[in-house]
mmJSON file of the N, C-alpha and C atoms, coordinates in Angstrom:
{"data_MODEL":{"atom_site":{
"group_PDB":["ATOM","ATOM","ATOM","ATOM","ATOM","ATOM","ATOM","ATOM","ATOM","ATOM","ATOM","ATOM","ATOM","ATOM","ATOM","ATOM","ATOM","ATOM","ATOM","ATOM","ATOM","ATOM","ATOM","ATOM","ATOM","ATOM","ATOM","ATOM","ATOM","ATOM","ATOM","ATOM","ATOM","ATOM","ATOM","ATOM","ATOM","ATOM","ATOM","ATOM","ATOM","ATOM","ATOM","ATOM","ATOM","ATOM","ATOM","ATOM","ATOM","ATOM","ATOM","ATOM","ATOM","ATOM","ATOM","ATOM","ATOM","ATOM","ATOM","ATOM","ATOM","ATOM","ATOM","ATOM","ATOM","ATOM","ATOM","ATOM","ATOM","ATOM","ATOM","ATOM","ATOM","ATOM","ATOM","ATOM","ATOM","ATOM","ATOM","ATOM","ATOM","ATOM","ATOM","ATOM","ATOM","ATOM","ATOM","ATOM","ATOM","ATOM","ATOM","ATOM","ATOM","ATOM","ATOM","ATOM","ATOM","ATOM","ATOM","ATOM","ATOM","ATOM","ATOM","ATOM","ATOM","ATOM","ATOM","ATOM","ATOM","ATOM","ATOM","ATOM","ATOM","ATOM","ATOM","ATOM","ATOM","ATOM","ATOM","ATOM","ATOM","ATOM","ATOM","ATOM","ATOM","ATOM","ATOM","ATOM","ATOM","ATOM","ATOM","ATOM","ATOM","ATOM","ATOM","ATOM","ATOM","ATOM","ATOM","ATOM","ATOM","ATOM","ATOM","ATOM","ATOM","ATOM","ATOM","ATOM","ATOM","ATOM","ATOM","ATOM","ATOM","ATOM","ATOM","ATOM","ATOM","ATOM","ATOM","ATOM","ATOM","ATOM","ATOM","ATOM","ATOM","ATOM","ATOM","ATOM","ATOM","ATOM","ATOM","ATOM","ATOM","ATOM","ATOM","ATOM","ATOM"],
"id":[1,2,3,4,5,6,7,8,9,10,11,12,13,14,15,16,17,18,19,20,21,22,23,24,25,26,27,28,29,30,31,32,33,34,35,36,37,38,39,40,41,42,43,44,45,46,47,48,49,50,51,52,53,54,55,56,57,58,59,60,61,62,63,64,65,66,67,68,69,70,71,72,73,74,75,76,77,78,79,80,81,82,83,84,85,86,87,88,89,90,91,92,93,94,95,96,97,98,99,100,101,102,103,104,105,106,107,108,109,110,111,112,113,114,115,116,117,118,119,120,121,122,123,124,125,126,127,128,129,130,131,132,133,134,135,136,137,138,139,140,141,142,143,144,145,146,147,148,149,150,151,152,153,154,155,156,157,158,159,160,161,162,163,164,165,166,167,168,169,170,171,172,173,174,175,176,177],
"type_symbol":["N","C","C","N","C","C","N","C","C","N","C","C","N","C","C","N","C","C","N","C","C","N","C","C","N","C","C","N","C","C","N","C","C","N","C","C","N","C","C","N","C","C","N","C","C","N","C","C","N","C","C","N","C","C","N","C","C","N","C","C","N","C","C","N","C","C","N","C","C","N","C","C","N","C","C","N","C","C","N","C","C","N","C","C","N","C","C","N","C","C","N","C","C","N","C","C","N","C","C","N","C","C","N","C","C","N","C","C","N","C","C","N","C","C","N","C","C","N","C","C","N","C","C","N","C","C","N","C","C","N","C","C","N","C","C","N","C","C","N","C","C","N","C","C","N","C","C","N","C","C","N","C","C","N","C","C","N","C","C","N","C","C","N","C","C","N","C","C","N","C","C","N","C","C","N","C","C"],
"label_atom_id":["N","CA","C","N","CA","C","N","CA","C","N","CA","C","N","CA","C","N","CA","C","N","CA","C","N","CA","C","N","CA","C","N","CA","C","N","CA","C","N","CA","C","N","CA","C","N","CA","C","N","CA","C","N","CA","C","N","CA","C","N","CA","C","N","CA","C","N","CA","C","N","CA","C","N","CA","C","N","CA","C","N","CA","C","N","CA","C","N","CA","C","N","CA","C","N","CA","C","N","CA","C","N","CA","C","N","CA","C","N","CA","C","N","CA","C","N","CA","C","N","CA","C","N","CA","C","N","CA","C","N","CA","C","N","CA","C","N","CA","C","N","CA","C","N","CA","C","N","CA","C","N","CA","C","N","CA","C","N","CA","C","N","CA","C","N","CA","C","N","CA","C","N","CA","C","N","CA","C","N","CA","C","N","CA","C","N","CA","C","N","CA","C","N","CA","C","N","CA","C","N","CA","C","N","CA","C"],
"label_alt_id":[null,null,null,null,null,null,null,null,null,null,null,null,null,null,null,null,null,null,null,null,null,null,null,null,null,null,null,null,null,null,null,null,null,null,null,null,null,null,null,null,null,null,null,null,null,null,null,null,null,null,null,null,null,null,null,null,null,null,null,null,null,null,null,null,null,null,null,null,null,null,null,null,null,null,null,null,null,null,null,null,null,null,null,null,null,null,null,null,null,null,null,null,null,null,null,null,null,null,null,null,null,null,null,null,null,null,null,null,null,null,null,null,null,null,null,null,null,null,null,null,null,null,null,null,null,null,null,null,null,null,null,null,null,null,null,null,null,null,null,null,null,null,null,null,null,null,null,null,null,null,null,null,null,null,null,null,null,null,null,null,null,null,null,null,null,null,null,null,null,null,null,null,null,null,null,null,null],
"label_comp_id":["MET","MET","MET","SER","SER","SER","ASN","ASN","ASN","GLY","GLY","GLY","ASP","ASP","ASP","ILE","ILE","ILE","ARG","ARG","ARG","ASP","ASP","ASP","LEU","LEU","LEU","LEU","LEU","LEU","THR","THR","THR","LYS","LYS","LYS","GLY","GLY","GLY","GLU","GLU","GLU","THR","THR","THR","GLY","GLY","GLY","VAL","VAL","VAL","ILE","ILE","ILE","LYS","LYS","LYS","GLY","GLY","GLY","PHE","PHE","PHE","ASN","ASN","ASN","ASN","ASN","ASN","LYS","LYS","LYS","GLU","GLU","GLU","GLY","GLY","GLY","LYS","LYS","LYS","ALA","ALA","ALA","PHE","PHE","PHE","SER","SER","SER","ALA","ALA","ALA","SER","SER","SER","VAL","VAL","VAL","THR","THR","THR","PHE","PHE","PHE","ASP","ASP","ASP","ALA","ALA","ALA","ASP","ASP","ASP","PHE","PHE","PHE","ASN","ASN","ASN","THR","THR","THR","VAL","VAL","VAL","PHE","PHE","PHE","VAL","VAL","VAL","PHE","PHE","PHE","PRO","PRO","PRO","GLU","GLU","GLU","THR","THR","THR","LYS","LYS","LYS","SER","SER","SER","ASP","ASP","ASP","LYS","LYS","LYS","ASN","ASN","ASN","SER","SER","SER","LYS","LYS","LYS","ARG","ARG","ARG","LYS","LYS","LYS","ARG","ARG","ARG","LYS","LYS","LYS"],
"label_asym_id":["A","A","A","A","A","A","A","A","A","A","A","A","A","A","A","A","A","A","A","A","A","A","A","A","A","A","A","A","A","A","A","A","A","A","A","A","A","A","A","A","A","A","A","A","A","A","A","A","A","A","A","A","A","A","A","A","A","A","A","A","A","A","A","A","A","A","A","A","A","A","A","A","A","A","A","A","A","A","A","A","A","A","A","A","A","A","A","A","A","A","A","A","A","A","A","A","A","A","A","A","A","A","A","A","A","A","A","A","A","A","A","A","A","A","A","A","A","A","A","A","A","A","A","A","A","A","A","A","A","A","A","A","A","A","A","A","A","A","A","A","A","A","A","A","A","A","A","A","A","A","A","A","A","A","A","A","A","A","A","A","A","A","A","A","A","A","A","A","A","A","A","A","A","A","A","A","A"],
"label_entity_id":["1","1","1","1","1","1","1","1","1","1","1","1","1","1","1","1","1","1","1","1","1","1","1","1","1","1","1","1","1","1","1","1","1","1","1","1","1","1","1","1","1","1","1","1","1","1","1","1","1","1","1","1","1","1","1","1","1","1","1","1","1","1","1","1","1","1","1","1","1","1","1","1","1","1","1","1","1","1","1","1","1","1","1","1","1","1","1","1","1","1","1","1","1","1","1","1","1","1","1","1","1","1","1","1","1","1","1","1","1","1","1","1","1","1","1","1","1","1","1","1","1","1","1","1","1","1","1","1","1","1","1","1","1","1","1","1","1","1","1","1","1","1","1","1","1","1","1","1","1","1","1","1","1","1","1","1","1","1","1","1","1","1","1","1","1","1","1","1","1","1","1","1","1","1","1","1","1"],
"label_seq_id":[1,1,1,2,2,2,3,3,3,4,4,4,5,5,5,6,6,6,7,7,7,8,8,8,9,9,9,10,10,10,11,11,11,12,12,12,13,13,13,14,14,14,15,15,15,16,16,16,17,17,17,18,18,18,19,19,19,20,20,20,21,21,21,22,22,22,23,23,23,24,24,24,25,25,25,26,26,26,27,27,27,28,28,28,29,29,29,30,30,30,31,31,31,32,32,32,33,33,33,34,34,34,35,35,35,36,36,36,37,37,37,38,38,38,39,39,39,40,40,40,41,41,41,42,42,42,43,43,43,44,44,44,45,45,45,46,46,46,47,47,47,48,48,48,49,49,49,50,50,50,51,51,51,52,52,52,53,53,53,54,54,54,55,55,55,56,56,56,57,57,57,58,58,58,59,59,59],
"pdbx_PDB_ins_code":[null,null,null,null,null,null,null,null,null,null,null,null,null,null,null,null,null,null,null,null,null,null,null,null,null,null,null,null,null,null,null,null,null,null,null,null,null,null,null,null,null,null,null,null,null,null,null,null,null,null,null,null,null,null,null,null,null,null,null,null,null,null,null,null,null,null,null,null,null,null,null,null,null,null,null,null,null,null,null,null,null,null,null,null,null,null,null,null,null,null,null,null,null,null,null,null,null,null,null,null,null,null,null,null,null,null,null,null,null,null,null,null,null,null,null,null,null,null,null,null,null,null,null,null,null,null,null,null,null,null,null,null,null,null,null,null,null,null,null,null,null,null,null,null,null,null,null,null,null,null,null,null,null,null,null,null,null,null,null,null,null,null,null,null,null,null,null,null,null,null,null,null,null,null,null,null,null],
"Cartn_x":[84.971,84.058,84.679,84.093,84.79,83.848,84.412,83.768,82.706,82.374,81.025,80.18,80.58,79.664,79.263,80.326,79.68,78.937,79.217,78.387,76.706,76.587,75.35,74.668,75.398,74.916,74.365,75.181,74.747,73.531,73.379,72.569,71.216,71.543,70.266,69.935,70.699,70.465,70.9,71.379,71.918,72.838,73.748,74.869,74.601,75.236,75.009,75.397,75.335,76.095,77.455,78.064,79.498,80.186,81.108,81.814,83.127,83.418,84.817,84.545,83.381,83.277,83.867,84.254,84.685,84.06,83.329,82.608,83.939,83.207,84.385,85.034,84.718,85.411,86.29,86.122,86.989,86.535,85.207,84.61,83.914,84.31,83.92,82.381,81.69,80.331,80.15,79.119,78.633,77.297,77.453,76.165,75.985,75.107,74.721,74.814,75.002,74.839,73.895,73.298,72.102,71.974,71.138,70.969,69.682,69.945,68.709,67.997,66.971,66.22,66.91,67.915,68.997,70.216,69.974,71.263,72.321,72.337,73.386,73.718,74.735,75.014,74.533,73.929,73.578,73.767,74.091,74.194,72.904,72.377,71.602,72.01,71.488,72.304,71.382,71.909,71.345,70.546,69.601,68.812,69.542,69.7,70.69,69.526,70.138,69.35,68.375,69.254,68.443,67.395,67.346,66.302,65.052,65.285,64.216,63.495,64.111,63.741,62.862,63.149,62.613,61.301,61.061,59.884,58.685,58.986,58.045,57.065,55.589,54.614,54.856,54.552,54.704,53.449,53.159,51.758,51.582],
"Cartn_y":[115.06,114.254,112.861,111.928,110.554,109.7,108.451,107.456,107.238,107.006,106.932,107.809,109.387,110.086,110.244,109.837,109.875,108.704,107.676,106.644,106.989,107.334,108.22,108.887,109.638,110.73,109.881,109.203,108.547,107.536,106.894,105.628,106.153,107.167,107.944,109.075,109.733,111.069,112.216,111.937,112.708,112.39,113.085,112.775,113.105,112.74,113.197,114.375,115.34,116.509,116.499,117.18,116.936,118.435,118.41,119.809,119.644,121.068,121.314,122.14,122.191,123.143,124.529,125.282,126.811,127.61,128.817,129.789,130.578,131.415,132.284,133.172,133.554,134.285,133.367,132.246,131.252,130.86,131.223,130.858,129.285,128.581,127.278,126.95,125.94,125.724,124.03,123.673,122.287,122.28,121.095,121.065,119.463,119.185,118.113,118.137,117.455,117.812,116.809,117.273,116.746,117.117,116.58,116.977,117.628,118.813,119.764,118.956,119.421,118.801,118.474,119.253,118.91,118.37,117.808,116.69,117.447,119.126,119.723,119.311,119.497,119.082,120.499,120.523,121.889,121.426,122.307,122.082,122.176,121.565,121.877,121.753,123.133,123.455,122.935,122.322,121.83,122.861,122.482,123.389,123.955,125.225,125.388,125.712,125.794,126.008,127.55,128.471,129.783,129.746,128.72,128.703,127.913,127.054,126.389,127.557,128.155,129.504,130.344,130.647,131.6,131.137,129.63,129.322,128.959,129.412,129.168,130.169,130.054,130.841,131.909,132.983,134.106,134.653,134.724,134.93,136.265],
"Cartn_z":[74.31,74.631,74.491,75.461,75.613,74.349,74.439,73.776,74.135,75.321,75.98,75.655,75.559,75.408,73.912,72.987,71.59,71.316,71.952,71.776,72.382,73.384,73.887,72.902,72.523,71.362,70.161,69.668,68.37,68.637,69.871,70.007,70.963,71.853,72.431,72.067,71.042,70.843,71.661,72.799,73.559,74.731,75.076,76.227,77.54,78.659,79.809,79.85,81.11,81.268,81.242,80.383,79.96,80.648,81.669,82.365,81.38,81.341,80.728,79.459,78.903,77.685,78.039,76.881,77.203,76.192,76.404,75.602,74.992,74.152,73.313,74.123,75.504,76.205,77.295,77.117,77.853,79.046,79.496,80.683,80.602,81.323,81.498,81.743,81.121,81.398,81.159,81.793,81.447,80.824,79.853,79.175,78.743,78.361,77.427,75.802,75.165,73.694,73.035,72.203,71.493,70.028,69.113,67.785,67.715,66.981,66.256,65.239,64.785,63.426,62.344,62.184,61.041,61.301,62.585,62.984,63.2,63.492,64.0,65.444,66.194,67.543,68.179,69.183,70.181,71.504,72.374,73.538,74.528,75.486,76.356,77.883,78.32,79.455,80.751,81.758,82.895,83.624,84.178,85.256,86.247,86.566,87.85,89.187,90.341,91.46,91.171,90.761,90.713,89.699,88.643,87.772,88.456,89.134,89.747,90.766,91.631,92.291,91.84,90.311,89.703,88.911,88.741,88.216,89.451,90.691,91.638,91.619,91.825,91.846,92.825,92.773,93.821,94.168,95.519,96.36,96.151],
"occupancy":[1.0,1.0,1.0,1.0,1.0,1.0,1.0,1.0,1.0,1.0,1.0,1.0,1.0,1.0,1.0,1.0,1.0,1.0,1.0,1.0,1.0,1.0,1.0,1.0,1.0,1.0,1.0,1.0,1.0,1.0,1.0,1.0,1.0,1.0,1.0,1.0,1.0,1.0,1.0,1.0,1.0,1.0,1.0,1.0,1.0,1.0,1.0,1.0,1.0,1.0,1.0,1.0,1.0,1.0,1.0,1.0,1.0,1.0,1.0,1.0,1.0,1.0,1.0,1.0,1.0,1.0,1.0,1.0,1.0,1.0,1.0,1.0,1.0,1.0,1.0,1.0,1.0,1.0,1.0,1.0,1.0,1.0,1.0,1.0,1.0,1.0,1.0,1.0,1.0,1.0,1.0,1.0,1.0,1.0,1.0,1.0,1.0,1.0,1.0,1.0,1.0,1.0,1.0,1.0,1.0,1.0,1.0,1.0,1.0,1.0,1.0,1.0,1.0,1.0,1.0,1.0,1.0,1.0,1.0,1.0,1.0,1.0,1.0,1.0,1.0,1.0,1.0,1.0,1.0,1.0,1.0,1.0,1.0,1.0,1.0,1.0,1.0,1.0,1.0,1.0,1.0,1.0,1.0,1.0,1.0,1.0,1.0,1.0,1.0,1.0,1.0,1.0,1.0,1.0,1.0,1.0,1.0,1.0,1.0,1.0,1.0,1.0,1.0,1.0,1.0,1.0,1.0,1.0,1.0,1.0,1.0,1.0,1.0,1.0,1.0,1.0,1.0],
"B_iso_or_equiv":[0.0,0.0,0.0,0.0,0.0,0.0,0.0,0.0,0.0,0.0,0.0,0.0,0.0,0.0,0.0,0.0,0.0,0.0,0.0,0.0,0.0,0.0,0.0,0.0,0.0,0.0,0.0,0.0,0.0,0.0,0.0,0.0,0.0,0.0,0.0,0.0,0.0,0.0,0.0,0.0,0.0,0.0,0.0,0.0,0.0,0.0,0.0,0.0,0.0,0.0,0.0,0.0,0.0,0.0,0.0,0.0,0.0,0.0,0.0,0.0,0.0,0.0,0.0,0.0,0.0,0.0,0.0,0.0,0.0,0.0,0.0,0.0,0.0,0.0,0.0,0.0,0.0,0.0,0.0,0.0,0.0,0.0,0.0,0.0,0.0,0.0,0.0,0.0,0.0,0.0,0.0,0.0,0.0,0.0,0.0,0.0,0.0,0.0,0.0,0.0,0.0,0.0,0.0,0.0,0.0,0.0,0.0,0.0,0.0,0.0,0.0,0.0,0.0,0.0,0.0,0.0,0.0,0.0,0.0,0.0,0.0,0.0,0.0,0.0,0.0,0.0,0.0,0.0,0.0,0.0,0.0,0.0,0.0,0.0,0.0,0.0,0.0,0.0,0.0,0.0,0.0,0.0,0.0,0.0,0.0,0.0,0.0,0.0,0.0,0.0,0.0,0.0,0.0,0.0,0.0,0.0,0.0,0.0,0.0,0.0,0.0,0.0,0.0,0.0,0.0,0.0,0.0,0.0,0.0,0.0,0.0,0.0,0.0,0.0,0.0,0.0,0.0],
"pdbx_formal_charge":[null,null,null,null,null,null,null,null,null,null,null,null,null,null,null,null,null,null,null,null,null,null,null,null,null,null,null,null,null,null,null,null,null,null,null,null,null,null,null,null,null,null,null,null,null,null,null,null,null,null,null,null,null,null,null,null,null,null,null,null,null,null,null,null,null,null,null,null,null,null,null,null,null,null,null,null,null,null,null,null,null,null,null,null,null,null,null,null,null,null,null,null,null,null,null,null,null,null,null,null,null,null,null,null,null,null,null,null,null,null,null,null,null,null,null,null,null,null,null,null,null,null,null,null,null,null,null,null,null,null,null,null,null,null,null,null,null,null,null,null,null,null,null,null,null,null,null,null,null,null,null,null,null,null,null,null,null,null,null,null,null,null,null,null,null,null,null,null,null,null,null,null,null,null,null,null,null],
"auth_seq_id":[1,1,1,2,2,2,3,3,3,4,4,4,5,5,5,6,6,6,7,7,7,8,8,8,9,9,9,10,10,10,11,11,11,12,12,12,13,13,13,14,14,14,15,15,15,16,16,16,17,17,17,18,18,18,19,19,19,20,20,20,21,21,21,22,22,22,23,23,23,24,24,24,25,25,25,26,26,26,27,27,27,28,28,28,29,29,29,30,30,30,31,31,31,32,32,32,33,33,33,34,34,34,35,35,35,36,36,36,37,37,37,38,38,38,39,39,39,40,40,40,41,41,41,42,42,42,43,43,43,44,44,44,45,45,45,46,46,46,47,47,47,48,48,48,49,49,49,50,50,50,51,51,51,52,52,52,53,53,53,54,54,54,55,55,55,56,56,56,57,57,57,58,58,58,59,59,59],
"auth_comp_id":["MET","MET","MET","SER","SER","SER","ASN","ASN","ASN","GLY","GLY","GLY","ASP","ASP","ASP","ILE","ILE","ILE","ARG","ARG","ARG","ASP","ASP","ASP","LEU","LEU","LEU","LEU","LEU","LEU","THR","THR","THR","LYS","LYS","LYS","GLY","GLY","GLY","GLU","GLU","GLU","THR","THR","THR","GLY","GLY","GLY","VAL","VAL","VAL","ILE","ILE","ILE","LYS","LYS","LYS","GLY","GLY","GLY","PHE","PHE","PHE","ASN","ASN","ASN","ASN","ASN","ASN","LYS","LYS","LYS","GLU","GLU","GLU","GLY","GLY","GLY","LYS","LYS","LYS","ALA","ALA","ALA","PHE","PHE","PHE","SER","SER","SER","ALA","ALA","ALA","SER","SER","SER","VAL","VAL","VAL","THR","THR","THR","PHE","PHE","PHE","ASP","ASP","ASP","ALA","ALA","ALA","ASP","ASP","ASP","PHE","PHE","PHE","ASN","ASN","ASN","THR","THR","THR","VAL","VAL","VAL","PHE","PHE","PHE","VAL","VAL","VAL","PHE","PHE","PHE","PRO","PRO","PRO","GLU","GLU","GLU","THR","THR","THR","LYS","LYS","LYS","SER","SER","SER","ASP","ASP","ASP","LYS","LYS","LYS","ASN","ASN","ASN","SER","SER","SER","LYS","LYS","LYS","ARG","ARG","ARG","LYS","LYS","LYS","ARG","ARG","ARG","LYS","LYS","LYS"],
"auth_asym_id":["A","A","A","A","A","A","A","A","A","A","A","A","A","A","A","A","A","A","A","A","A","A","A","A","A","A","A","A","A","A","A","A","A","A","A","A","A","A","A","A","A","A","A","A","A","A","A","A","A","A","A","A","A","A","A","A","A","A","A","A","A","A","A","A","A","A","A","A","A","A","A","A","A","A","A","A","A","A","A","A","A","A","A","A","A","A","A","A","A","A","A","A","A","A","A","A","A","A","A","A","A","A","A","A","A","A","A","A","A","A","A","A","A","A","A","A","A","A","A","A","A","A","A","A","A","A","A","A","A","A","A","A","A","A","A","A","A","A","A","A","A","A","A","A","A","A","A","A","A","A","A","A","A","A","A","A","A","A","A","A","A","A","A","A","A","A","A","A","A","A","A","A","A","A","A","A","A"],
"auth_atom_id":["N","CA","C","N","CA","C","N","CA","C","N","CA","C","N","CA","C","N","CA","C","N","CA","C","N","CA","C","N","CA","C","N","CA","C","N","CA","C","N","CA","C","N","CA","C","N","CA","C","N","CA","C","N","CA","C","N","CA","C","N","CA","C","N","CA","C","N","CA","C","N","CA","C","N","CA","C","N","CA","C","N","CA","C","N","CA","C","N","CA","C","N","CA","C","N","CA","C","N","CA","C","N","CA","C","N","CA","C","N","CA","C","N","CA","C","N","CA","C","N","CA","C","N","CA","C","N","CA","C","N","CA","C","N","CA","C","N","CA","C","N","CA","C","N","CA","C","N","CA","C","N","CA","C","N","CA","C","N","CA","C","N","CA","C","N","CA","C","N","CA","C","N","CA","C","N","CA","C","N","CA","C","N","CA","C","N","CA","C","N","CA","C","N","CA","C","N","CA","C","N","CA","C","N","CA","C"],
"pdbx_PDB_model_num":[1,1,1,1,1,1,1,1,1,1,1,1,1,1,1,1,1,1,1,1,1,1,1,1,1,1,1,1,1,1,1,1,1,1,1,1,1,1,1,1,1,1,1,1,1,1,1,1,1,1,1,1,1,1,1,1,1,1,1,1,1,1,1,1,1,1,1,1,1,1,1,1,1,1,1,1,1,1,1,1,1,1,1,1,1,1,1,1,1,1,1,1,1,1,1,1,1,1,1,1,1,1,1,1,1,1,1,1,1,1,1,1,1,1,1,1,1,1,1,1,1,1,1,1,1,1,1,1,1,1,1,1,1,1,1,1,1,1,1,1,1,1,1,1,1,1,1,1,1,1,1,1,1,1,1,1,1,1,1,1,1,1,1,1,1,1,1,1,1,1,1,1,1,1,1,1,1]
}}}
């Protein structure tokens, strides 16, 4: 995380979307970072194109 990301987290409570995180299997992902109710950091994943289509009402 950059200094700007840390500043945003502390002042706004959330960063913008940050690219380049890696999961346990080594696969890269993007997410913003925020605090939970106990002030632990948690990832918030951006909505993807497939997520938008799955929320549409079907006729």
